[in-house]
C-alpha positions as CSV (number, residue, x, y, z in Angstrom):
1,M,26.7,-98.6,-27.1
2,V,29.4,-97.6,-24.4
3,I,33.1,-96.6,-24.9
4,T,35.5,-96.4,-21.9
5,G,38.8,-97.2,-21.3
6,S,38.8,-98.7,-18.3
7,G,36.0,-100.4,-18.4
8,A,35.3,-98.5,-14.9
9,N,34.0,-95.3,-15.5
10,E,31.0,-94.8,-13.1
11,P,28.8,-92.2,-15.6
12,T,29.4,-95.5,-18.4
13,L,28.4,-98.0,-16.2
14,R,25.1,-96.4,-15.1
15,A,24.5,-95.8,-18.9
16,A,24.8,-99.3,-19.5
17,E,23.2,-100.5,-16.3
18,A,20.0,-98.3,-17.3
19,A,20.0,-99.8,-21.0
20,R,20.3,-103.1,-19.9
21,A,17.7,-102.4,-17.4
22,A,15.3,-101.3,-20.6
23,G,16.0,-104.5,-22.3
24,A,18.5,-102.7,-24.7
25,P,21.7,-104.9,-25.7
26,V,25.2,-103.3,-25.0
27,V,27.8,-103.2,-26.7
28,A,30.9,-102.0,-25.1
29,I,34.2,-100.9,-26.4
30,T,37.0,-101.1,-24.0
31,S,40.6,-101.2,-23.5
32,Y,40.8,-103.0,-20.5
33,S,39.2,-106.8,-20.8
34,A,38.8,-107.2,-16.9
35,G,36.9,-104.0,-15.9
36,P,32.9,-104.1,-14.7
37,I,31.6,-103.2,-18.3
38,T,32.3,-106.7,-19.0
39,D,29.4,-108.1,-16.7
40,L,27.3,-105.5,-18.4
41,A,28.0,-105.7,-21.8
42,T,26.0,-107.8,-24.4
43,V,29.0,-107.6,-26.8
44,L,32.5,-107.0,-25.6
45,L,34.8,-105.4,-28.4
46,V,38.4,-104.7,-26.5
47,V,41.0,-102.5,-28.4
48,G,44.6,-101.5,-27.4
49,G,47.6,-102.9,-26.9
50,A,48.1,-106.5,-25.2
51,D,49.5,-106.7,-22.0
52,L,49.3,-102.9,-20.7
53,P,48.3,-101.9,-17.6
54,M,45.2,-100.1,-17.1
55,G,45.8,-96.3,-17.7
56,S,49.1,-96.4,-18.9
57,D,48.3,-95.7,-22.4
58,V,45.1,-93.4,-22.9
59,I,46.0,-92.1,-26.3
60,S,46.3,-95.5,-27.8
61,S,43.2,-96.4,-26.2
62,R,41.1,-93.7,-27.6
63,L,43.0,-93.9,-30.9
64,S,42.2,-97.7,-30.7
65,S,38.2,-97.1,-29.9
66,L,38.1,-94.5,-32.8
67,L,39.6,-96.6,-35.6
68,L,37.3,-99.3,-34.4
69,L,34.3,-97.0,-34.7
70,H,35.3,-95.8,-38.0
71,A,35.4,-99.5,-39.3
72,L,32.0,-100.4,-37.9
73,Q,30.8,-96.6,-39.4
74,L,32.4,-98.1,-42.8
75,G,31.1,-101.6,-42.5
76,V,27.7,-100.5,-42.1
77,M,27.6,-98.1,-44.9
78,L,29.0,-100.8,-47.6
79,R,26.2,-103.2,-46.6
80,L,23.6,-100.5,-47.6
81,P,21.9,-100.8,-50.8
82,P,23.6,-98.8,-53.2
83,D,21.0,-96.5,-53.8
84,D,20.5,-95.3,-50.0
85,P,20.8,-91.7,-49.6
86,A,22.6,-92.8,-46.4
87,R,25.4,-94.5,-48.4
88,G,26.2,-91.0,-50.3
89,G,26.5,-89.1,-47.2
90,A,23.0,-87.9,-47.5
91,A,22.2,-88.0,-44.0
92,L,25.4,-86.2,-42.8
93,R,25.2,-83.1,-45.3
94,E,21.3,-82.8,-43.8
95,V,23.0,-82.6,-40.3
96,L,25.7,-80.5,-41.6
97,R,23.6,-78.3,-42.7
98,N,21.3,-77.8,-39.9
99,A,24.1,-77.6,-37.3
100,V,26.8,-75.5,-39.3
101,R,25.3,-71.8,-40.1
102,P,27.4,-69.4,-41.8
103,D,25.8,-66.3,-40.8
104,A,28.0,-64.5,-38.4
105,A,25.6,-64.0,-35.6
106,H,26.4,-67.8,-34.3
107,R,30.2,-67.7,-34.8
108,P,31.7,-67.5,-31.5
109,T,33.6,-64.2,-30.7
110,R,37.1,-63.8,-29.6
111,R,37.9,-61.7,-26.7
112,R,41.2,-59.8,-27.1
113,S,43.0,-59.6,-24.0
114,R,44.3,-56.1,-22.9
115,R,48.1,-56.8,-22.1
116,P,49.5,-54.0,-19.6
117,G,50.8,-51.0,-21.2
118,S,49.1,-51.2,-24.0
């Protein structure tokens, strides 16, 4: 899956090309239906407002992509059997338990800036 506002982001296009070369389907989410990503996508999902010039509404494009991703996630979750642990958020809790550590040693430290005259 690739997400690109313009459909022309070079690193995104390279990732899509590599996926296609490996035989993987490419699901592309973009807000511009005429970008080069359209030639690489197996499934093309266009989000955002109609008739907006490319690059004119970055925030709207990102929000639209985020809402679509959330809807896709919800749709997948609802298709899982009721007894599947992923449906209850067990997988997310496992990731968070391993990624977030409550001890102070792993917390970022703040630097205090010294003001002149203090």
